[in-house]
ZALUM-419387 format. One record per residue (C-alpha): residue number from 1; residue in one letter; x, y, z negated. Coordinates in steps of 0.1 Angstrom, whole numbers, plus 5000, padded with zeros to 4 digits. Layout:
BEGIN
{num->NUM; residu->A; c1->X; c2->Y; c3->Z}
...
This chain:
BEGIN
{num->1; residu->M; c1->3461; c2->3036; c3->9712}
{num->2; residu->S; c1->3470; c2->3047; c3->9676}
{num->3; residu->K; c1->3483; c2->3022; c3->9650}
{num->4; residu->L; c1->3451; c2->3028; c3->9630}
{num->5; residu->S; c1->3430; c2->3021; c3->9661}
{num->6; residu->V; c1->3449; c2->2989; c3->9667}
{num->7; residu->L; c1->3443; c2->2977; c3->9632}
{num->8; residu->K; c1->3406; c2->2986; c3->9634}
{num->9; residu->E; c1->3400; c2->2969; c3->9667}
{num->10; residu->L; c1->3423; c2->2939; c3->9662}
{num->11; residu->P; c1->3403; c2->2907; c3->9658}
{num->12; residu->K; c1->3413; c2->2899; c3->9621}
{num->13; residu->V; c1->3415; c2->2869; c3->9599}
{num->14; residu->E; c1->3406; c2->2872; c3->9562}
{num->15; residu->L; c1->3413; c2->2844; c3->9538}
{num->16; residu->H; c1->3405; c2->2858; c3->9503}
{num->17; residu->L; c1->3370; c2->2872; c3->9500}
{num->18; residu->H; c1->3343; c2->2868; c3->9473}
{num->19; residu->L; c1->3307; c2->2867; c3->9482}
{num->20; residu->D; c1->3296; c2->2885; c3->9450}
{num->21; residu->G; c1->3321; c2->2912; c3->9456}
{num->22; residu->C; c1->3307; c2->2921; c3->9490}
{num->23; residu->I; c1->3271; c2->2931; c3->9482}
{num->24; residu->D; c1->3262; c2->2965; c3->9496}
{num->25; residu->V; c1->3249; c2->2988; c3->9469}
{num->26; residu->H; c1->3218; c2->2998; c3->9488}
{num->27; residu->S; c1->3210; c2->2961; c3->9494}
{num->28; residu->A; c1->3217; c2->2954; c3->9458}
{num->29; residu->H; c1->3191; c2->2979; c3->9448}
{num->30; residu->G; c1->3166; c2->2961; c3->9468}
{num->31; residu->M; c1->3177; c2->2926; c3->9456}
{num->32; residu->L; c1->3173; c2->2938; c3->9420}
{num->33; residu->Q; c1->3135; c2->2940; c3->9426}
{num->34; residu->E; c1->3134; c2->2903; c3->9433}
{num->35; residu->A; c1->3157; c2->2892; c3->9405}
{num->36; residu->N; c1->3146; c2->2885; c3->9369}
{num->37; residu->V; c1->3166; c2->2914; c3->9354}
{num->38; residu->P; c1->3158; c2->2940; c3->9327}
{num->39; residu->R; c1->3137; c2->2969; c3->9340}
{num->40; residu->K; c1->3165; c2->2995; c3->9334}
{num->41; residu->Y; c1->3185; c2->2978; c3->9362}
{num->42; residu->R; c1->3155; c2->2976; c3->9386}
{num->43; residu->N; c1->3148; c2->3013; c3->9381}
{num->44; residu->M; c1->3183; c2->3024; c3->9383}
{num->45; residu->P; c1->3191; c2->3049; c3->9412}
{num->46; residu->V; c1->3215; c2->3038; c3->9439}
{num->47; residu->S; c1->3240; c2->3065; c3->9427}
{num->48; residu->E; c1->3240; c2->3050; c3->9392}
{num->49; residu->L; c1->3242; c2->3015; c3->9405}
{num->50; residu->K; c1->3272; c2->3023; c3->9425}
{num->51; residu->K; c1->3291; c2->3034; c3->9394}
{num->52; residu->I; c1->3289; c2->2999; c3->9379}
{num->53; residu->M; c1->3293; c2->2980; c3->9411}
{num->54; residu->V; c1->3322; c2->2999; c3->9429}
{num->55; residu->V; c1->3356; c2->3005; c3->9414}
{num->56; residu->D; c1->3368; c2->3041; c3->9421}
{num->57; residu->K; c1->3398; c2->3041; c3->9399}
{num->58; residu->S; c1->3427; c2->3020; c3->9385}
{num->59; residu->L; c1->3416; c2->3000; c3->9356}
{num->60; residu->K; c1->3436; c2->2987; c3->9326}
{num->61; residu->S; c1->3433; c2->2950; c3->9333}
{num->62; residu->Q; c1->3418; c2->2922; c3->9354}
{num->63; residu->K; c1->3393; c2->2916; c3->9326}
{num->64; residu->E; c1->3379; c2->2952; c3->9330}
{num->65; residu->L; c1->3377; c2->2947; c3->9368}
{num->66; residu->L; c1->3357; c2->2915; c3->9364}
{num->67; residu->E; c1->3331; c2->2936; c3->9345}
{num->68; residu->Y; c1->3321; c2->2949; c3->9379}
{num->69; residu->F; c1->3307; c2->2916; c3->9388}
{num->70; residu->R; c1->3278; c2->2918; c3->9362}
{num->71; residu->I; c1->3252; c2->2932; c3->9386}
{num->72; residu->P; c1->3261; c2->2909; c3->9415}
{num->73; residu->T; c1->3258; c2->2879; c3->9391}
{num->74; residu->M; c1->3223; c2->2891; c3->9380}
{num->75; residu->I; c1->3212; c2->2896; c3->9416}
{num->76; residu->L; c1->3224; c2->2862; c3->9429}
{num->77; residu->Q; c1->3200; c2->2841; c3->9410}
{num->78; residu->T; c1->3174; c2->2836; c3->9438}
{num->79; residu->G; c1->3178; c2->2816; c3->9471}
{num->80; residu->N; c1->3166; c2->2846; c3->9491}
{num->81; residu->N; c1->3192; c2->2869; c3->9476}
{num->82; residu->L; c1->3220; c2->2843; c3->9481}
{num->83; residu->K; c1->3211; c2->2839; c3->9517}
{num->84; residu->R; c1->3208; c2->2877; c3->9523}
{num->85; residu->A; c1->3242; c2->2883; c3->9506}
{num->86; residu->Y; c1->3260; c2->2859; c3->9529}
{num->87; residu->Y; c1->3242; c2->2871; c3->9560}
{num->88; residu->E; c1->3250; c2->2908; c3->9552}
{num->89; residu->L; c1->3286; c2->2899; c3->9545}
{num->90; residu->C; c1->3289; c2->2885; c3->9580}
{num->91; residu->K; c1->3276; c2->2919; c3->9594}
{num->92; residu->I; c1->3300; c2->2939; c3->9571}
{num->93; residu->K; c1->3329; c2->2918; c3->9584}
{num->94; residu->K; c1->3318; c2->2919; c3->9620}
{num->95; residu->D; c1->3316; c2->2957; c3->9619}
{num->96; residu->D; c1->3353; c2->2957; c3->9609}
{num->97; residu->N; c1->3363; c2->2932; c3->9637}
{num->98; residu->V; c1->3370; c2->2905; c3->9612}
{num->99; residu->C; c1->3364; c2->2875; c3->9635}
{num->100; residu->Y; c1->3371; c2->2847; c3->9610}
{num->101; residu->C; c1->3368; c2->2848; c3->9572}
{num->102; residu->E; c1->3368; c2->2823; c3->9543}
{num->103; residu->V; c1->3341; c2->2832; c3->9517}
{num->104; residu->R; c1->3345; c2->2821; c3->9481}
{num->105; residu->F; c1->3317; c2->2817; c3->9455}
{num->106; residu->A; c1->3311; c2->2799; c3->9423}
{num->107; residu->P; c1->3278; c2->2779; c3->9423}
{num->108; residu->Q; c1->3279; c2->2776; c3->9385}
{num->109; residu->L; c1->3273; c2->2814; c3->9383}
{num->110; residu->H; c1->3241; c2->2812; c3->9402}
{num->111; residu->T; c1->3221; c2->2787; c3->9381}
{num->112; residu->L; c1->3210; c2->2811; c3->9354}
{num->113; residu->G; c1->3176; c2->2817; c3->9371}
{num->114; residu->G; c1->3169; c2->2779; c3->9374}
{num->115; residu->L; c1->3183; c2->2772; c3->9408}
{num->116; residu->T; c1->3198; c2->2737; c3->9414}
{num->117; residu->F; c1->3232; c2->2733; c3->9430}
{num->118; residu->D; c1->3214; c2->2720; c3->9461}
{num->119; residu->E; c1->3192; c2->2750; c3->9463}
{num->120; residu->I; c1->3222; c2->2773; c3->9459}
{num->121; residu->M; c1->3242; c2->2755; c3->9486}
{num->122; residu->L; c1->3214; c2->2753; c3->9510}
{num->123; residu->S; c1->3205; c2->2790; c3->9507}
{num->124; residu->V; c1->3243; c2->2801; c3->9512}
{num->125; residu->L; c1->3246; c2->2777; c3->9541}
{num->126; residu->E; c1->3214; c2->2792; c3->9557}
{num->127; residu->G; c1->3229; c2->2827; c3->9553}
{num->128; residu->K; c1->3261; c2->2815; c3->9569}
{num->129; residu->R; c1->3242; c2->2799; c3->9598}
{num->130; residu->Q; c1->3221; c2->2830; c3->9605}
{num->131; residu->G; c1->3250; c2->2855; c3->9600}
{num->132; residu->E; c1->3273; c2->2836; c3->9624}
{num->133; residu->R; c1->3245; c2->2833; c3->9650}
{num->134; residu->D; c1->3235; c2->2870; c3->9648}
{num->135; residu->F; c1->3269; c2->2886; c3->9645}
{num->136; residu->G; c1->3292; c2->2863; c3->9664}
{num->137; residu->I; c1->3316; c2->2858; c3->9635}
{num->138; residu->L; c1->3330; c2->2825; c3->9623}
{num->139; residu->T; c1->3333; c2->2817; c3->9586}
{num->140; residu->N; c1->3339; c2->2788; c3->9562}
{num->141; residu->I; c1->3331; c2->2785; c3->9524}
{num->142; residu->I; c1->3355; c2->2779; c3->9495}
{num->143; residu->I; c1->3338; c2->2766; c3->9463}
{num->144; residu->V; c1->3352; c2->2782; c3->9431}
{num->145; residu->G; c1->3354; c2->2765; c3->9399}
{num->146; residu->L; c1->3356; c2->2786; c3->9367}
{num->147; residu->K; c1->3385; c2->2789; c3->9343}
{num->148; residu->D; c1->3362; c2->2794; c3->9313}
{num->149; residu->R; c1->3346; c2->2760; c3->9319}
{num->150; residu->T; c1->3363; c2->2728; c3->9310}
{num->151; residu->S; c1->3379; c2->2708; c3->9338}
{num->152; residu->N; c1->3352; c2->2681; c3->9333}
{num->153; residu->E; c1->3324; c2->2707; c3->9338}
{num->154; residu->N; c1->3340; c2->2718; c3->9370}
{num->155; residu->I; c1->3344; c2->2682; c3->9382}
{num->156; residu->E; c1->3307; c2->2677; c3->9375}
{num->157; residu->M; c1->3299; c2->2707; c3->9398}
{num->158; residu->L; c1->3323; c2->2693; c3->9424}
{num->159; residu->E; c1->3305; c2->2660; c3->9424}
{num->160; residu->E; c1->3272; c2->2678; c3->9431}
{num->161; residu->I; c1->3285; c2->2698; c3->9461}
{num->162; residu->K; c1->3309; c2->2674; c3->9477}
{num->163; residu->K; c1->3281; c2->2662; c3->9501}
{num->164; residu->Y; c1->3284; c2->2696; c3->9518}
{num->165; residu->K; c1->3321; c2->2691; c3->9528}
{num->166; residu->D; c1->3312; c2->2686; c3->9564}
{num->167; residu->F; c1->3288; c2->2714; c3->9566}
{num->168; residu->G; c1->3311; c2->2745; c3->9563}
{num->169; residu->V; c1->3324; c2->2739; c3->9528}
{num->170; residu->I; c1->3362; c2->2733; c3->9533}
{num->171; residu->A; c1->3381; c2->2740; c3->9501}
{num->172; residu->V; c1->3380; c2->2744; c3->9463}
{num->173; residu->D; c1->3394; c2->2772; c3->9443}
{num->174; residu->C; c1->3394; c2->2781; c3->9405}
{num->175; residu->A; c1->3392; c2->2816; c3->9392}
{num->176; residu->G; c1->3386; c2->2836; c3->9360}
{num->177; residu->V; c1->3402; c2->2857; c3->9334}
{num->178; residu->E; c1->3439; c2->2849; c3->9334}
{num->179; residu->E; c1->3444; c2->2867; c3->9301}
{num->180; residu->D; c1->3422; c2->2842; c3->9283}
{num->181; residu->F; c1->3423; c2->2810; c3->9303}
{num->182; residu->S; c1->3454; c2->2792; c3->9317}
{num->183; residu->I; c1->3451; c2->2777; c3->9352}
{num->184; residu->M; c1->3470; c2->2747; c3->9339}
{num->185; residu->E; c1->3439; c2->2736; c3->9321}
{num->186; residu->Q; c1->3423; c2->2729; c3->9355}
{num->187; residu->Q; c1->3449; c2->2705; c3->9369}
{num->188; residu->K; c1->3424; c2->2675; c3->9367}
{num->189; residu->F; c1->3398; c2->2695; c3->9385}
{num->190; residu->L; c1->3419; c2->2706; c3->9414}
{num->191; residu->L; c1->3435; c2->2671; c3->9418}
{num->192; residu->R; c1->3399; c2->2656; c3->9419}
{num->193; residu->A; c1->3390; c2->2681; c3->9446}
{num->194; residu->R; c1->3420; c2->2669; c3->9467}
{num->195; residu->E; c1->3408; c2->2633; c3->9461}
{num->196; residu->R; c1->3375; c2->2643; c3->9475}
{num->197; residu->G; c1->3391; c2->2656; c3->9507}
{num->198; residu->F; c1->3390; c2->2693; c3->9501}
{num->199; residu->K; c1->3418; c2->2718; c3->9507}
{num->200; residu->I; c1->3428; c2->2734; c3->9473}
{num->201; residu->T; c1->3439; c2->2768; c3->9463}
{num->202; residu->F; c1->3437; c2->2785; c3->9429}
{num->203; residu->H; c1->3437; c2->2821; c3->9415}
{num->204; residu->C; c1->3469; c2->2831; c3->9396}
{num->205; residu->G; c1->3491; c2->2861; c3->9394}
{num->206; residu->E; c1->3467; c2->2889; c3->9385}
{num->207; residu->V; c1->3486; c2->2896; c3->9353}
{num->208; residu->K; c1->3523; c2->2899; c3->9349}
{num->209; residu->E; c1->3525; c2->2873; c3->9323}
{num->210; residu->S; c1->3512; c2->2844; c3->9345}
{num->211; residu->L; c1->3544; c2->2836; c3->9364}
{num->212; residu->D; c1->3551; c2->2805; c3->9345}
{num->213; residu->D; c1->3516; c2->2792; c3->9350}
{num->214; residu->L; c1->3519; c2->2800; c3->9387}
{num->215; residu->I; c1->3551; c2->2781; c3->9390}
{num->216; residu->N; c1->3539; c2->2752; c3->9369}
{num->217; residu->M; c1->3505; c2->2747; c3->9385}
{num->218; residu->T; c1->3520; c2->2749; c3->9420}
{num->219; residu->Q; c1->3544; c2->2722; c3->9410}
{num->220; residu->A; c1->3516; c2->2701; c3->9395}
{num->221; residu->V; c1->3491; c2->2701; c3->9423}
{num->222; residu->T; c1->3510; c2->2716; c3->9455}
{num->223; residu->P; c1->3481; c2->2738; c3->9466}
{num->224; residu->D; c1->3476; c2->2745; c3->9503}
{num->225; residu->R; c1->3474; c2->2783; c3->9494}
{num->226; residu->I; c1->3475; c2->2805; c3->9464}
{num->227; residu->A; c1->3450; c2->2833; c3->9457}
{num->228; residu->H; c1->3470; c2->2864; c3->9447}
{num->229; residu->G; c1->3505; c2->2853; c3->9436}
{num->230; residu->S; c1->3525; c2->2882; c3->9445}
{num->231; residu->I; c1->3543; c2->2880; c3->9411}
{num->232; residu->A; c1->3561; c2->2850; c3->9428}
{num->233; residu->I; c1->3588; c2->2876; c3->9436}
{num->234; residu->G; c1->3599; c2->2873; c3->9400}
{num->235; residu->S; c1->3616; c2->2839; c3->9407}
{num->236; residu->L; c1->3638; c2->2834; c3->9438}
{num->237; residu->D; c1->3638; c2->2796; c3->9433}
{num->238; residu->F; c1->3600; c2->2796; c3->9433}
{num->239; residu->C; c1->3599; c2->2818; c3->9465}
{num->240; residu->K; c1->3622; c2->2792; c3->9481}
{num->241; residu->E; c1->3598; c2->2765; c3->9470}
{num->242; residu->L; c1->3569; c2->2783; c3->9486}
{num->243; residu->I; c1->3589; c2->2787; c3->9518}
{num->244; residu->K; c1->3599; c2->2750; c3->9518}
{num->245; residu->K; c1->3564; c2->2738; c3->9512}
{num->246; residu->N; c1->3548; c2->2764; c3->9535}
{num->247; residu->I; c1->3524; c2->2776; c3->9508}
{num->248; residu->M; c1->3508; c2->2809; c3->9517}
{num->249; residu->L; c1->3500; c2->2837; c3->9491}
{num->250; residu->D; c1->3467; c2->2854; c3->9499}
{num->251; residu->I; c1->3474; c2->2888; c3->9485}
{num->252; residu->C; c1->3449; c2->2915; c3->9478}
{num->253; residu->P; c1->3469; c2->2947; c3->9472}
{num->254; residu->T; c1->3440; c2->2972; c3->9463}
{num->255; residu->S; c1->3424; c2->2947; c3->9439}
{num->256; residu->N; c1->3458; c2->2942; c3->9422}
{num->257; residu->L; c1->3462; c2->2979; c3->9417}
{num->258; residu->Q; c1->3426; c2->2983; c3->9404}
{num->259; residu->A; c1->3433; c2->2955; c3->9379}
{num->260; residu->G; c1->3464; c2->2972; c3->9366}
{num->261; residu->L; c1->3489; c2->2948; c3->9379}
{num->262; residu->Y; c1->3508; c2->2976; c3->9398}
{num->263; residu->Q; c1->3506; c2->3013; c3->9393}
{num->264; residu->K; c1->3512; c2->3023; c3->9429}
{num->265; residu->Y; c1->3509; c2->3006; c3->9463}
{num->266; residu->S; c1->3546; c2->3008; c3->9470}
{num->267; residu->E; c1->3552; c2->2985; c3->9440}
{num->268; residu->V; c1->3534; c2->2956; c3->9456}
{num->269; residu->P; c1->3563; c2->2934; c3->9469}
{num->270; residu->L; c1->3548; c2->2927; c3->9503}
{num->271; residu->K; c1->3578; c2->2936; c3->9524}
{num->272; residu->S; c1->3602; c2->2917; c3->9501}
{num->273; residu->L; c1->3581; c2->2886; c3->9503}
{num->274; residu->Y; c1->3577; c2->2888; c3->9540}
{num->275; residu->D; c1->3614; c2->2894; c3->9547}
{num->276; residu->M; c1->3623; c2->2864; c3->9525}
{num->277; residu->G; c1->3600; c2->2842; c3->9547}
{num->278; residu->V; c1->3573; c2->2836; c3->9520}
{num->279; residu->P; c1->3540; c2->2831; c3->9539}
{num->280; residu->I; c1->3516; c2->2859; c3->9530}
{num->281; residu->S; c1->3482; c2->2872; c3->9541}
{num->282; residu->I; c1->3466; c2->2906; c3->9534}
{num->283; residu->N; c1->3430; c2->2905; c3->9521}
{num->284; residu->T; c1->3404; c2->2928; c3->9504}
{num->285; residu->D; c1->3393; c2->2903; c3->9477}
{num->286; residu->D; c1->3360; c2->2922; c3->9473}
{num->287; residu->T; c1->3352; c2->2945; c3->9501}
{num->288; residu->V; c1->3324; c2->2965; c3->9484}
{num->289; residu->L; c1->3335; c2->2962; c3->9448}
{num->290; residu->S; c1->3370; c2->2974; c3->9457}
{num->291; residu->D; c1->3355; c2->2998; c3->9483}
{num->292; residu->I; c1->3378; c2->2990; c3->9511}
{num->293; residu->S; c1->3376; c2->2972; c3->9546}
{num->294; residu->L; c1->3404; c2->2950; c3->9558}
{num->295; residu->S; c1->3413; c2->2976; c3->9584}
{num->296; residu->E; c1->3418; c2->3001; c3->9556}
{num->297; residu->E; c1->3437; c2->2977; c3->9536}
{num->298; residu->L; c1->3461; c2->2970; c3->9564}
{num->299; residu->N; c1->3465; c2->3007; c3->9571}
{num->300; residu->L; c1->3474; c2->3012; c3->9534}
{num->301; residu->V; c1->3500; c2->2985; c3->9538}
{num->302; residu->L; c1->3513; c2->3001; c3->9569}
{num->303; residu->Q; c1->3517; c2->3035; c3->9552}
{num->304; residu->N; c1->3532; c2->3023; c3->9519}
{num->305; residu->S; c1->3552; c2->2990; c3->9523}
{num->306; residu->N; c1->3576; c2->2996; c3->9551}
{num->307; residu->L; c1->3560; c2->2967; c3->9570}
{num->308; residu->T; c1->3556; c2->2975; c3->9607}
{num->309; residu->L; c1->3525; c2->2971; c3->9628}
{num->310; residu->K; c1->3542; c2->2942; c3->9647}
{num->311; residu->E; c1->3548; c2->2925; c3->9613}
{num->312; residu->L; c1->3512; c2->2931; c3->9603}
{num->313; residu->I; c1->3500; c2->2915; c3->9635}
{num->314; residu->D; c1->3523; c2->2886; c3->9629}
{num->315; residu->M; c1->3507; c2->2881; c3->9594}
{num->316; residu->N; c1->3473; c2->2880; c3->9611}
{num->317; residu->F; c1->3486; c2->2851; c3->9633}
{num->318; residu->K; c1->3500; c2->2834; c3->9602}
{num->319; residu->A; c1->3468; c2->2838; c3->9583}
{num->320; residu->L; c1->3450; c2->2820; c3->9612}
{num->321; residu->E; c1->3476; c2->2793; c3->9611}
{num->322; residu->H; c1->3473; c2->2788; c3->9573}
{num->323; residu->S; c1->3435; c2->2791; c3->9574}
{num->324; residu->F; c1->3414; c2->2760; c3->9566}
{num->325; residu->A; c1->3396; c2->2763; c3->9599}
{num->326; residu->D; c1->3396; c2->2733; c3->9623}
{num->327; residu->D; c1->3418; c2->2733; c3->9654}
{num->328; residu->K; c1->3389; c2->2742; c3->9677}
{num->329; residu->T; c1->3380; c2->2773; c3->9656}
{num->330; residu->K; c1->3417; c2->2783; c3->9654}
{num->331; residu->E; c1->3420; c2->2780; c3->9692}
{num->332; residu->V; c1->3389; c2->2803; c3->9697}
{num->333; residu->I; c1->3402; c2->2829; c3->9673}
{num->334; residu->L; c1->3438; c2->2827; c3->9687}
{num->335; residu->N; c1->3424; c2->2834; c3->9722}
{num->336; residu->K; c1->3404; c2->2864; c3->9709}
{num->337; residu->I; c1->3436; c2->2879; c3->9694}
{num->338; residu->N; c1->3457; c2->2872; c3->9724}
{num->339; residu->I; c1->3432; c2->2887; c3->9748}
{num->340; residu->F; c1->3431; c2->2919; c3->9727}
{num->341; residu->L; c1->3468; c2->2922; c3->9725}
{num->342; residu->K; c1->3475; c2->2916; c3->9762}
{num->343; residu->G; c1->3490; c2->2945; c3->9778}
{num->344; residu->K; c1->3493; c2->2966; c3->9746}
{num->345; residu->L; c1->3526; c2->2981; c3->9736}
{num->346; residu->I; c1->3530; c2->2972; c3->9699}
């Protein structure tokens, strides 16, 4: 079996994945007919829609990359579209042999059409239930607060959704434009999430200038994992802290290239972080927006980072270990991986 075939057929774990970055363009075309959007978007051909939903080049900044979420945000303002988006994400991931994934979304972005937080959560959870049932995949949900909202606004959202903690909502994140908003402003929000019993993670490290914020916030809240964070390589002491505290970096190489953090794949310090012992996982971030499957992402890592196939498989095991899944789910996934690998010469 070729290395690419192994990566494709390997039961994979993905920890960093955004719901609104995984909407198939053809599906989006249909969903636009239900959404309350200007006619020019409803009448837009799929070929034109793809140009503003799928990144096909490296961009200048993270801010420019986030512009590609404009259409998904418009679409996901109805319960049916939210449910459908999650359901179809499950199929996309199942087709790539991702057997467990953690899906992030920001409820505050989906209230523009009048949906309440309860309506948003129930729609997403129904999509989750149906997707897991029909495609045999296991998923969990990470709720994302927004950097461009105050910490108190994010806390208000948190208090609305905390009732869903035992129904597939397992963790809290915070994301947004790093260039304009420091993650340090959300310390109160993330600590409140921990008080409410959630695992916590946060987005940081999508711009080179955010290393100090990454270090300071990690020291302030001690997250369970960090979304992105590959710039940690810039501080040996900080890397040692990540190793000591066993904090995983959920790295999305293609997304980071598209956002202009790196100019070429070989610059992403995956091998250096791995060799140091920093826990890292490989993820797509946004499968459709970034136009890449997890198998393809892993193959690019294999071709450009000096990491071996065996090391990538080890990362898959470590991703499962650091996932927010319960012990029973971890055991099920671990058995799937081990059964696949049995007898294979890797």
